[in-house]
Backbone as a printed PyTorch tensor [residue, N CA C, xyz], in Angstrom:
tensor([[[  52.2900, -152.9350,  255.3270],
         [  51.6950, -151.9510,  256.2080],
         [  51.9640, -150.5640,  255.6380]],

        [[  51.0150, -149.6660,  255.7510],
         [  51.2000, -148.3080,  255.2520],
         [  52.1130, -147.5360,  256.1820]],

        [[  52.7700, -146.5070,  255.6530],
         [  53.7080, -145.7170,  256.4420],
         [  53.0080, -144.7020,  257.3110]],

        [[  52.2990, -145.1420,  258.3450],
         [  51.5710, -144.2200,  259.2170],
         [  52.5060, -143.2730,  259.9570]],

        [[  53.7800, -143.6660,  260.1040],
         [  54.7360, -142.8210,  260.8080],
         [  55.3020, -141.7230,  259.9130]],

        [[  55.0550, -141.8080,  258.6280],
         [  55.6040, -140.8370,  257.6930],
         [  54.7640, -139.5580,  257.6930]],

        [[  55.4410, -138.4100,  257.5560],
         [  54.6860, -137.1540,  257.4870],
         [  53.8790, -137.0970,  256.1940]],

        [[  52.7950, -136.3380,  256.2040],
         [  51.9940, -136.2430,  254.9830],
         [  52.7980, -135.5990,  253.8600]],

        [[  52.5720, -136.0840,  252.6640],
         [  53.2470, -135.5470,  251.4880],
         [  52.5720, -134.2550,  251.0630]],

        [[  53.3970, -133.2390,  250.8080],
         [  52.8450, -131.9850,  250.3030],
         [  52.5870, -132.1640,  248.8180]],

        [[  51.4180, -131.7960,  248.3800],
         [  51.0700, -131.9130,  246.9750],
         [  50.6900, -130.5550,  246.4340]],

        [[  51.0750, -130.3320,  245.1780],
         [  50.6710, -129.0850,  244.5320],
         [  49.1710, -129.1510,  244.3040]],

        [[  48.4980, -128.1880,  244.8140],
         [  47.0530, -128.1370,  244.6990],
         [  46.6440, -127.7300,  243.2990]],

        [[  45.5470, -128.2990,  242.8100],
         [  44.9870, -127.8510,  241.5420],
         [  44.5760, -126.3990,  241.6370]],

        [[  44.2220, -125.9700,  242.8500],
         [  43.8620, -124.5730,  243.0660],
         [  45.0450, -123.6620,  242.8090]],

        [[  46.2460, -124.1200,  243.1240],
         [  47.4310, -123.3110,  242.8810],
         [  47.4910, -122.9130,  241.4160]],

        [[  47.2450, -123.8600,  240.5370],
         [  47.2790, -123.5720,  239.0990],
         [  46.2450, -122.5170,  238.7310]],

        [[  45.0870, -122.5640,  239.3470],
         [  44.0360, -121.5790,  239.0620],
         [  44.4660, -120.1950,  239.5340]],

        [[  45.0100, -120.1050,  240.7240],
         [  45.4410, -118.8100,  241.2510],
         [  46.6080, -118.2470,  240.4530]],

        [[  47.5460, -119.1150,  240.0960],
         [  48.6830, -118.6800,  239.2890],
         [  48.1980, -118.1940,  237.9200]],

        [[  47.2730, -118.9160,  237.3150],
         [  46.7310, -118.5100,  236.0190],
         [  45.9920, -117.1780,  236.1230]],

        [[  45.2950, -116.9530,  237.2050],
         [  44.6030, -115.6750,  237.4110],
         [  45.6100, -114.5260,  237.4290]],

        [[  46.7330, -114.7080,  238.1070],
         [  47.7670, -113.6690,  238.1430],
         [  48.3860, -113.4680,  236.7610]],

        [[  48.6240, -114.5630,  236.0350],
         [  49.1850, -114.4620,  234.6720],
         [  48.2260, -113.7240,  233.7350]],

        [[  46.9510, -114.0420,  233.8450],
         [  45.9570, -113.3780,  233.0000],
         [  45.8650, -111.8940,  233.3330]],

        [[  45.9370, -111.5570,  234.6020],
         [  45.9030, -110.1500,  235.0020],
         [  47.0750, -109.4080,  234.3680]],

        [[  48.2520, -109.9870,  234.4510],
         [  49.4360, -109.3660,  233.8660],
         [  49.2790, -109.2100,  232.3540]],

        [[  48.7830, -110.2310,  231.6970],
         [  48.5960, -110.1750,  230.2390],
         [  47.5870, -109.0940,  229.8460]],

        [[  46.5730, -108.9120,  230.6510],
         [  45.5610, -107.8970,  230.3460],
         [  46.0610, -106.4930,  230.6170]],

        [[  47.0200, -106.3570,  231.5200],
         [  47.5800, -105.0460,  231.8570],
         [  48.6630, -104.6080,  230.8720]],

        [[  49.4090, -105.5500,  230.3290],
         [  50.5620, -105.2220,  229.4910],
         [  50.2580, -104.2860,  228.3240]],

        [[  49.1260, -104.4370,  227.6320],
         [  48.8960, -103.5270,  226.4970],
         [  48.4350, -102.1200,  226.8880]],

        [[  48.1310, -101.8970,  228.1570],
         [  47.6110, -100.6050,  228.5850],
         [  48.7050,  -99.5470,  228.6460]],

        [[  48.2920,  -98.3160,  228.4980],
         [  49.2020,  -97.1940,  228.7030],
         [  49.6140,  -97.2000,  230.1710]],

        [[  50.9190,  -97.1450,  230.3900],
         [  51.4120,  -97.2120,  231.7640],
         [  51.1040,  -95.9330,  232.5260]],

        [[  50.5770,  -96.1160,  233.6950],
         [  50.4270,  -95.0400,  234.6610],
         [  50.6740,  -95.6780,  236.0230]],

        [[  50.5780,  -94.8980,  237.0630],
         [  50.9070,  -95.4110,  238.3980],
         [  50.0410,  -96.6130,  238.7850]],

        [[  48.7730,  -96.5380,  238.4850],
         [  47.8520,  -97.6330,  238.8630],
         [  48.1840,  -98.9180,  238.1080]],

        [[  48.4200,  -98.7950,  236.7980],
         [  48.7660,  -99.9690,  235.9920],
         [  50.0840, -100.5690,  236.4890]],

        [[  51.0570,  -99.7230,  236.7580],
         [  52.3490, -100.2150,  237.2420],
         [  52.2160, -100.9330,  238.5780]],

        [[  51.3930, -100.4060,  239.4710],
         [  51.1830, -101.0560,  240.7710],
         [  50.5380, -102.4300,  240.6030]],

        [[  49.5420, -102.5190,  239.7340],
         [  48.8720, -103.7950,  239.5060],
         [  49.8060, -104.7990,  238.8340]],

        [[  50.6240, -104.3240,  237.9030],
         [  51.5870, -105.2130,  237.2530],
         [  52.6240, -105.7120,  238.2600]],

        [[  53.0660, -104.8320,  239.1360],
         [  54.0320, -105.2290,  240.1640],
         [  53.4300, -106.2840,  241.0920]],

        [[  52.1640, -106.1160,  241.4550],
         [  51.4920, -107.0920,  242.3140],
         [  51.3690, -108.4310,  241.6000]],

        [[  50.9960, -108.4200,  240.3320],
         [  50.8860, -109.6670,  239.5670],
         [  52.2370, -110.3780,  239.5110]],

        [[  53.2980, -109.6370,  239.2450],
         [  54.6380, -110.2270,  239.1870],
         [  55.0570, -110.7850,  240.5460]],

        [[  54.7710, -110.0580,  241.6100],
         [  55.1060, -110.5230,  242.9590],
         [  54.3760, -111.8240,  243.2780]],

        [[  53.1170, -111.9010,  242.8940],
         [  52.3480, -113.1230,  243.1370],
         [  52.9070, -114.2960,  242.3380]],

        [[  53.3270, -114.0510,  241.1120],
         [  53.9040, -115.1270,  240.3030],
         [  55.1890, -115.6650,  240.9210]],

        [[  55.9800, -114.7840,  241.5030],
         [  57.1910, -115.2240,  242.2000],
         [  56.8170, -116.1000,  243.3980]],

        [[  55.8090, -115.6780,  244.1290],
         [  55.3470, -116.4560,  245.2870],
         [  54.8670, -117.8290,  244.8390]],

        [[  54.0770, -117.8700,  243.7700],
         [  53.5540, -119.1530,  243.2980],
         [  54.6600, -120.0780,  242.8150]],

        [[  55.7040, -119.5180,  242.2550],
         [  56.8370, -120.3450,  241.8350],
         [  57.4420, -121.0420,  243.0560]],

        [[  57.5480, -120.3160,  244.1570],
         [  58.0600, -120.9030,  245.3920],
         [  57.1340, -121.9520,  245.9760]],

        [[  55.8440, -121.7910,  245.7560],
         [  54.8640, -122.7450,  246.2880],
         [  55.0430, -124.1230,  245.6680]],

        [[  55.6240, -124.1880,  244.4840],
         [  55.7750, -125.4820,  243.8110],
         [  56.6970, -126.4060,  244.5960]],

        [[  57.6200, -125.8320,  245.3500],
         [  58.5200, -126.6500,  246.1590],
         [  58.2150, -126.5710,  247.6460]],

        [[  57.5830, -125.4850,  248.0770],
         [  57.2980, -125.3090,  249.5070],
         [  55.9740, -124.5690,  249.6860]],

        [[  54.8590, -125.2460,  249.4590],
         [  53.5680, -124.5710,  249.5680],
         [  53.2610, -124.1450,  250.9980]],

        [[  52.6520, -122.9780,  251.1490],
         [  52.3060, -122.5030,  252.4890],
         [  51.0550, -123.2090,  253.0050]],

        [[  50.8360, -123.0420,  254.2680],
         [  49.6290, -123.6080,  254.8590],
         [  48.8820, -122.5190,  255.6050]],

        [[  47.6530, -122.7350,  255.8430],
         [  46.7240, -121.9290,  256.6370],
         [  46.7480, -120.4410,  256.3320]],

        [[  47.1250, -119.6240,  257.2880],
         [  46.9610, -118.1760,  257.2010],
         [  47.7550, -117.5790,  256.0460]],

        [[  48.9740, -118.0280,  255.8350],
         [  49.7950, -117.4930,  254.7380],
         [  49.1210, -117.7670,  253.3950]],

        [[  48.6290, -118.9540,  253.2300],
         [  47.9440, -119.3320,  251.9900],
         [  46.6970, -118.4690,  251.7950]],

        [[  45.9200, -118.3060,  252.8350],
         [  44.7000, -117.5050,  252.7680],
         [  45.0160, -116.0660,  252.3750]],

        [[  46.0650, -115.5040,  252.9470],
         [  46.4540, -114.1260,  252.6380],
         [  46.8230, -113.9720,  251.1570]],

        [[  47.5770, -114.9220,  250.6160],
         [  47.9780, -114.8470,  249.2070],
         [  46.7570, -114.9960,  248.2980]],

        [[  45.8600, -115.8800,  248.6420],
         [  44.6460, -116.0580,  247.8360],
         [  43.8190, -114.7740,  247.8480]],

        [[  43.7480, -114.1150,  248.9900],
         [  43.0450, -112.8210,  249.0580],
         [  43.7100, -111.7940,  248.1510]],

        [[  45.0460, -111.8000,  248.0970],
         [  45.7600, -110.8770,  247.2040],
         [  45.4240, -111.1570,  245.7410]],

        [[  45.3250, -112.4260,  245.3760],
         [  44.9710, -112.7870,  243.9940],
         [  43.5720, -112.2780,  243.6650]],

        [[  42.6470, -112.4740,  244.5810],
         [  41.2750, -112.0270,  244.3410],
         [  41.2100, -110.5010,  244.2470]],

        [[  41.9680, -109.8110,  245.0990],
         [  42.0220, -108.3450,  245.0310],
         [  42.6180, -107.8900,  243.7020]],

        [[  43.6730, -108.5600,  243.2600],
         [  44.2860, -108.2250,  241.9730],
         [  43.2690, -108.3820,  240.8540]],

        [[  42.6010, -109.5000,  240.8240],
         [  41.6010, -109.7560,  239.7840],
         [  40.5210, -108.6770,  239.7920]],

        [[  40.0000, -108.3790,  240.9510],
         [  38.9480, -107.3740,  241.0840],
         [  39.4490, -105.9940,  240.6340]],

        [[  40.6610, -105.6290,  241.0230],
         [  41.2080, -104.3220,  240.6630],
         [  41.4940, -104.2060,  239.1720]],

        [[  41.9620, -105.2820,  238.5590],
         [  42.2010, -105.2610,  237.1110],
         [  40.8750, -105.1290,  236.3670]],

        [[  39.8800, -105.8880,  236.7740],
         [  38.5690, -105.7990,  236.1290],
         [  37.9860, -104.3970,  236.2610]],

        [[  38.1340, -103.8030,  237.4350],
         [  37.6370, -102.4650,  237.6720],
         [  38.3590, -101.4550,  236.7730]],

        [[  39.6660, -101.5580,  236.6880],
         [  40.4500, -100.6640,  235.8470],
         [  40.0340, -100.7880,  234.3830]],

        [[  39.8940, -102.0100,  233.9110],
         [  39.5150, -102.2240,  232.5210],
         [  38.1160, -101.6860,  232.2400]],

        [[  37.2090, -101.8470,  233.1720],
         [  35.8570, -101.3180,  233.0120],
         [  35.8890,  -99.8080,  232.9380]],

        [[  36.6810,  -99.1810,  233.7880],
         [  36.8070,  -97.7160,  233.7660],
         [  37.3710,  -97.2280,  232.4430]],

        [[  38.3470,  -97.9430,  231.9330],
         [  38.9890,  -97.5400,  230.6770],
         [  38.0620,  -97.7200,  229.4820]],

        [[  37.1770,  -98.7080,  229.5600],
         [  36.2110,  -98.9140,  228.4470],
         [  35.1750,  -97.8140,  228.3930]],

        [[  34.8120,  -97.2680,  229.5490],
         [  33.7790,  -96.2400,  229.5850],
         [  34.3350,  -94.8410,  229.4300]],

        [[  35.6540,  -94.7070,  229.4530],
         [  36.2660,  -93.3790,  229.3110],
         [  36.3610,  -92.9710,  227.8600]]])
């Protein structure tokens, strides 16, 4: 008989790897830039997200907390792309 009484097993989502990689790529793209306040803020956000994702490997969040972190990753990606575009046209 299957363990219907057992709580569901938490599994690392394949999406987690994608979000973590997005933060790593953002950091890698920022590192060669001349540091200014905006670059430092984006790098700090990328590092903060990587710390969060490390914790998710043992205790992944659910629902609203997860959604909020994913929104932060998307904002980071968008802000890095915007910064890089501005720097290319300057």
